[in-house]
C-alpha positions as CSV (number, residue, x, y, z in Angstrom):
1,M,16.2,-76.8,59.6
2,S,19.9,-76.2,59.9
3,E,21.4,-73.7,62.3
4,N,22.7,-71.6,59.3
5,A,19.2,-71.5,57.8
6,R,17.9,-70.1,61.0
7,R,20.5,-67.4,61.0
8,R,19.7,-66.3,57.5
9,R,16.0,-65.7,58.2
10,R,15.3,-62.1,59.2
11,P,12.0,-60.9,60.6
12,V,9.8,-59.2,58.0
13,K,9.1,-55.5,58.9
14,K,5.5,-54.5,58.9
15,K,4.7,-51.5,56.7
16,K,3.4,-48.6,58.5
17,R,-0.1,-47.7,57.6
18,R,-0.7,-44.0,56.9
19,S,-3.2,-42.4,59.1
20,P,-6.7,-41.9,57.5
21,V,-6.4,-38.3,58.8
22,I,-3.8,-37.5,56.1
23,F,-6.0,-38.7,53.3
24,V,-8.9,-36.6,54.7
25,I,-6.7,-33.5,54.8
26,I,-5.5,-34.0,51.2
27,A,-9.0,-34.5,50.0
28,I,-10.2,-31.4,51.8
29,L,-7.4,-29.3,50.3
30,I,-8.2,-30.6,46.8
31,I,-11.8,-29.7,47.3
32,I,-10.9,-26.2,48.6
33,F,-8.6,-25.5,45.7
34,G,-11.2,-26.9,43.3
35,L,-13.9,-24.7,44.7
36,L,-11.6,-21.6,44.5
37,F,-10.8,-22.4,40.9
38,V,-14.5,-22.9,40.0
39,S,-15.4,-19.7,41.9
40,R,-12.7,-17.7,40.0
41,F,-13.6,-19.3,36.7
42,M,-17.3,-18.7,37.1
43,S,-16.8,-15.2,38.6
44,G,-18.8,-12.4,36.9
45,D,-15.6,-10.2,36.9
46,M,-13.9,-11.1,33.6
47,R,-12.5,-7.7,32.6
48,G,-10.1,-7.7,29.7
49,S,-7.2,-5.5,28.8
50,A,-9.2,-2.5,27.4
51,D,-8.5,0.8,29.1
52,G,-11.6,2.6,27.9
53,D,-14.7,2.1,25.8
54,V,-14.3,-0.4,23.0
55,T,-16.5,-0.5,19.8
56,V,-17.1,-4.1,18.6
57,D,-19.0,-5.0,15.4
58,I,-20.8,-8.3,15.7
59,P,-21.9,-9.6,12.3
60,S,-25.3,-11.2,11.7
61,G,-25.2,-15.0,12.2
62,S,-22.3,-14.9,14.7
63,T,-22.1,-17.9,17.0
64,V,-21.5,-17.6,20.8
65,S,-18.0,-18.9,20.2
66,E,-17.3,-16.3,17.5
67,I,-18.7,-13.5,19.7
68,A,-16.5,-14.7,22.6
69,D,-13.4,-14.6,20.4
70,M,-14.3,-11.0,19.3
71,L,-14.7,-9.9,22.9
72,E,-11.3,-11.3,23.8
73,Q,-9.6,-9.9,20.7
74,N,-10.9,-6.4,21.5
75,G,-9.9,-6.7,25.2
76,V,-13.4,-6.7,26.5
77,V,-13.0,-10.1,28.4
78,D,-9.9,-11.8,29.6
79,S,-10.8,-15.2,28.3
80,A,-13.0,-16.2,25.4
81,F,-13.0,-19.8,26.7
82,R,-14.3,-18.6,30.1
83,F,-17.0,-16.5,28.5
84,R,-18.1,-19.4,26.3
85,T,-18.2,-21.8,29.2
86,Q,-20.2,-19.5,31.4
87,C,-22.7,-19.0,28.5
88,R,-23.0,-22.8,28.2
89,V,-23.3,-23.5,31.9
90,R,-25.8,-20.6,32.5
91,G,-27.8,-21.2,29.3
92,K,-27.0,-17.8,27.8
93,G,-26.3,-16.9,24.2
94,S,-29.5,-17.9,22.3
95,E,-30.8,-14.4,22.4
96,F,-27.6,-12.6,21.5
97,K,-28.1,-10.0,18.7
98,S,-25.8,-8.7,16.0
99,G,-24.8,-5.1,15.7
100,T,-22.2,-2.5,16.7
101,Y,-21.7,-2.4,20.5
102,V,-19.8,-0.1,22.8
103,F,-18.4,-2.0,25.8
104,G,-16.8,-0.4,28.8
105,S,-13.6,-1.5,30.6
106,D,-15.5,-2.7,33.7
107,E,-18.0,-5.1,32.1
108,T,-19.2,-8.2,34.0
109,F,-20.5,-11.3,32.5
110,D,-24.1,-10.3,33.4
111,S,-23.7,-6.8,31.9
112,L,-22.3,-8.2,28.7
113,V,-25.2,-10.7,28.4
114,D,-27.7,-7.9,29.1
115,K,-26.2,-5.8,26.3
116,L,-26.0,-8.6,23.8
117,N,-29.5,-9.7,24.6
118,T,-31.1,-6.3,24.2
119,G,-29.3,-5.2,21.1
120,A,-26.5,-2.9,20.1
121,M,-27.5,0.4,21.6
122,D,-30.4,2.0,23.4
123,G,-32.3,5.1,22.3
124,E,-30.0,7.4,24.2
125,A,-26.9,6.3,22.3
126,I,-25.1,8.9,20.1
127,I,-24.0,7.7,16.7
128,V,-21.2,9.7,15.1
129,T,-19.8,9.1,11.6
130,F,-16.4,10.4,10.8
131,K,-15.7,10.3,7.0
132,E,-12.5,9.2,5.4
133,G,-10.3,12.1,4.3
134,Q,-11.7,14.5,6.8
135,W,-9.3,17.0,8.3
136,L,-9.0,17.1,12.1
137,T,-10.8,20.5,12.1
138,E,-13.7,18.9,10.1
139,M,-13.8,16.0,12.6
140,A,-14.1,18.5,15.4
141,Q,-17.1,20.0,13.7
142,T,-18.6,16.6,13.3
143,A,-18.1,16.0,17.0
144,V,-19.8,19.3,17.8
145,E,-22.8,18.4,15.7
146,S,-23.2,15.1,17.7
147,G,-23.6,17.2,20.8
148,I,-20.9,15.4,22.8
149,C,-18.4,18.2,23.1
150,T,-17.3,21.6,21.9
151,Y,-14.9,22.3,19.0
152,D,-12.1,23.4,21.3
153,E,-12.6,20.3,23.6
154,F,-12.2,18.0,20.6
155,M,-9.2,19.8,19.2
156,T,-7.5,19.8,22.6
157,A,-8.2,16.1,23.0
158,A,-6.8,15.5,19.5
159,D,-3.6,17.4,20.2
160,S,-2.8,15.3,23.3
161,R,-0.2,12.5,23.7
162,S,-1.9,11.2,26.9
163,Y,-3.4,8.1,25.3
164,S,-1.9,4.6,26.0
165,Y,-0.9,3.6,22.4
166,D,2.7,2.8,21.5
167,F,2.6,4.5,18.1
168,I,1.8,8.0,19.7
169,K,5.3,8.3,21.1
170,D,6.8,8.1,17.6
171,I,4.7,10.9,16.2
172,P,7.0,13.9,15.6
173,E,6.3,17.2,17.4
174,R,3.9,19.2,15.3
175,E,0.5,21.0,15.5
176,N,-2.6,18.9,15.5
177,T,-0.6,15.9,16.8
178,L,-3.2,13.2,16.0
179,E,-4.1,14.4,12.5
180,G,-4.3,11.2,10.3
181,Y,-4.4,8.9,13.3
182,L,-8.1,9.2,14.2
183,Y,-9.7,6.4,12.2
184,P,-12.7,7.4,10.1
185,E,-15.6,5.1,11.0
186,T,-19.1,5.1,12.5
187,Y,-19.0,5.1,16.3
188,Y,-21.6,4.6,19.0
189,F,-21.1,6.6,22.2
190,D,-22.9,6.8,25.5
191,K,-24.6,10.1,26.2
192,N,-22.0,10.8,28.9
193,S,-19.0,10.5,26.6
194,T,-16.4,13.2,26.3
195,A,-14.0,14.4,23.6
196,E,-11.4,12.2,25.1
197,T,-13.7,9.2,24.8
198,I,-14.2,9.9,21.1
199,V,-10.5,10.4,20.4
200,D,-9.6,7.3,22.4
201,S,-12.1,5.1,20.5
202,M,-10.8,6.4,17.2
203,L,-7.2,5.7,18.2
204,S,-8.2,2.2,19.3
205,Q,-9.7,1.5,15.9
206,F,-6.6,2.9,14.2
207,E,-4.4,0.6,16.2
208,K,-6.6,-2.4,15.3
209,V,-6.4,-1.6,11.6
210,I,-2.6,-1.1,11.5
211,K,-2.0,-4.3,13.4
212,E,-4.4,-6.4,11.3
213,N,-2.7,-5.1,8.2
214,Q,0.9,-5.0,9.5
215,I,1.3,-1.4,8.3
216,K,4.3,-0.5,10.5
217,E,6.2,-3.7,9.6
218,K,5.6,-3.3,5.9
219,A,6.5,0.4,6.1
220,E,9.8,-0.4,7.7
221,K,10.7,-2.9,5.0
222,L,10.3,-0.1,2.5
223,G,12.6,2.1,4.7
224,Y,9.8,4.3,6.1
225,T,8.3,4.9,9.5
226,L,4.7,4.3,10.5
227,D,4.2,8.1,10.4
228,D,5.6,8.2,6.9
229,A,3.0,5.5,5.9
230,V,0.2,7.5,7.5
231,I,1.2,10.7,5.6
232,I,1.4,8.8,2.3
233,A,-1.9,7.1,3.0
234,S,-3.5,10.5,3.7
235,L,-2.3,11.8,0.3
236,I,-3.7,8.7,-1.4
237,E,-7.0,9.1,0.4
238,A,-7.3,12.7,-0.7
239,E,-6.3,12.0,-4.3
240,V,-8.2,8.8,-5.2
241,K,-11.9,8.5,-6.0
242,Y,-11.6,5.5,-8.4
243,E,-10.9,2.7,-6.0
244,P,-8.6,0.5,-8.2
245,E,-6.1,3.3,-8.4
246,R,-4.9,3.5,-4.8
247,A,-1.8,1.3,-5.3
248,L,-1.0,3.1,-8.6
249,V,-1.1,6.6,-7.0
250,S,1.1,5.1,-4.2
251,S,3.6,3.9,-6.8
252,V,3.8,7.5,-8.2
253,I,4.5,8.9,-4.7
254,H,7.1,6.3,-4.0
255,N,8.8,6.7,-7.4
256,R,9.0,10.5,-7.0
257,L,10.3,10.2,-3.4
258,S,13.0,7.7,-4.5
259,Q,14.1,10.1,-7.4
260,D,14.0,13.2,-5.1
261,I,11.2,14.8,-7.2
262,K,8.7,17.1,-5.5
263,L,5.4,15.3,-5.0
264,Q,3.4,18.3,-6.2
265,I,0.0,16.9,-5.1
266,D,-2.9,19.4,-5.3
267,A,-4.7,18.0,-2.3
268,S,-1.7,19.1,-0.1
269,V,-2.1,22.6,-1.5
270,I,-5.8,22.7,-0.6
271,Y,-4.9,21.5,3.0
272,S,-2.3,24.2,3.2
273,L,-4.9,26.8,2.3
274,G,-7.1,25.6,5.2
275,K,-10.3,25.6,3.1
276,R,-11.9,23.3,0.7
277,V,-11.6,24.6,-2.9
278,T,-12.6,22.9,-6.1
279,R,-9.8,24.3,-8.1
280,V,-6.1,25.1,-7.4
281,F,-4.6,28.1,-9.0
282,Y,-0.9,28.8,-9.8
283,A,-0.7,31.4,-7.0
284,D,-1.9,28.7,-4.5
285,L,1.1,26.5,-5.4
286,E,3.4,29.0,-3.9
287,T,1.8,28.8,-0.4
288,A,4.6,28.7,2.1
289,D,3.4,25.9,4.2
290,P,5.1,22.7,5.3
291,H,2.2,20.6,4.1
292,N,2.3,22.0,0.6
293,T,4.2,19.5,-1.6
294,Y,4.8,22.1,-4.3
295,Y,6.7,24.1,-1.7
296,V,8.6,21.4,0.3
297,N,10.8,18.5,-0.9
298,G,9.7,15.0,0.1
299,L,6.7,14.3,2.3
300,P,4.6,17.0,3.9
301,S,5.3,17.7,7.6
302,G,2.2,15.6,8.6
303,P,-0.9,13.8,7.3
304,I,-3.5,15.9,5.4
305,G,-6.5,14.0,6.5
306,A,-7.8,10.7,7.9
307,P,-7.0,7.6,5.7
308,R,-9.0,4.4,5.8
309,A,-7.6,0.9,5.7
310,A,-7.4,0.7,1.9
311,S,-5.2,3.7,1.7
312,L,-3.0,2.6,4.5
313,V,-2.5,-0.7,2.8
314,A,-1.8,1.0,-0.5
315,A,0.8,3.2,1.1
316,V,2.9,0.2,2.1
317,E,2.0,-2.0,-0.9
318,P,2.5,0.2,-4.0
319,E,2.3,-1.2,-7.5
320,K,5.6,-1.6,-9.2
321,T,5.5,0.9,-12.0
322,D,7.7,3.5,-13.7
323,Y,4.9,6.1,-13.4
324,L,5.9,9.6,-12.2
325,Y,2.7,11.5,-13.2
326,Y,-1.0,11.2,-13.1
327,V,-3.8,13.4,-14.2
328,V,-7.6,13.1,-14.2
329,E,-9.0,11.7,-17.5
330,D,-12.6,11.3,-16.4
331,T,-14.0,14.0,-14.1
332,K,-17.1,11.9,-13.3
333,S,-15.5,8.7,-12.1
334,G,-12.2,10.4,-11.0
335,K,-10.2,8.0,-13.0
336,H,-6.6,9.1,-13.8
337,H,-4.2,8.7,-16.7
338,F,-0.8,7.5,-15.5
339,T,2.4,7.9,-17.3
340,G,6.2,8.1,-16.8
341,D,6.6,10.5,-19.7
342,Y,6.3,14.2,-19.1
343,A,5.2,15.1,-22.6
344,D,2.4,12.5,-22.3
345,F,1.5,14.0,-19.0
346,E,1.3,17.5,-20.5
347,N,-1.0,16.3,-23.3
348,A,-3.3,14.5,-20.8
349,N,-3.3,17.6,-18.5
350,A,-4.4,19.8,-21.4
351,E,-7.3,17.4,-22.1
352,Y,-8.3,17.5,-18.5
353,K,-8.3,21.4,-18.4
354,Q,-10.4,21.3,-21.5
355,Q,-13.0,19.0,-19.8
356,I,-13.1,21.4,-16.8
357,D,-13.7,24.4,-19.1
358,Q,-16.5,22.6,-20.9
359,E,-18.2,21.7,-17.7
360,Q,-18.2,25.2,-16.3
């Protein structure tokens, strides 16, 4: 080998071997973090975003996955996936029952399983049904009859802005602040519930309905606020008995508002009187009250009752018509005659009065 060749050869450096200790440490850290993750994932504490009691309807035939999704959507659990996984790992879910449940804000996995296994409510549960169209004062009486609270306790709770819902801050200052916002439904309450528990549950259901149906967004597209939509919905709820007419009555309201014509809705007069009457007289139309749409221009100062989802949807999805008037044409079904012509309205109104006189 030449001298130059010898010079070109360089000694090969030996690679340093990493100490086995490093691999052991890395492995231990992976195991520790893995155990922490599994421990957190399988923890019984899986509280969701709900601040108070939440009512959840679980239909017959619901799968564990569907129930898990419902619990997450209602803020009962923080993760439907984690609830499903725990059910699978622990062999739970085969005995879950359908029904209407009231879940608290501090539920654990075990407490949820116990409730779902035993059924919706125990014998000590209090079932309260608030009907659509009820006034706040009538809801208070319903609450009293349930035995949960007094009339004054309910009215105080229903005049408060202390609940954590964004829509409350946009309600104008007025008496009976939450009139129209307490959603009419059947609720299940614990025997230790309070007036605030009732009101909060009803507000929670209202929020769910308006979000599912995008009521606020649709109202704003029409140039109205959510409060305007609730007021219109309460008028529709009070006026309509024949279900297919909700969007038609809504069209009359919107058409009259756009043309600056007084709404002149009898149900608003009755609300102004503060008592349920079967017939409105001419003297009643002059009642000086901000809810009386014969007295005020535009919308009344607030809702005149509790609207259900169908009325809220109709309020922001009116039919496109040229109708300005409607009058009952069938007293049994409550079906109305709609028209854009005043003379036609007068004729129909005369026929209605004739029906009433014959029935008396």
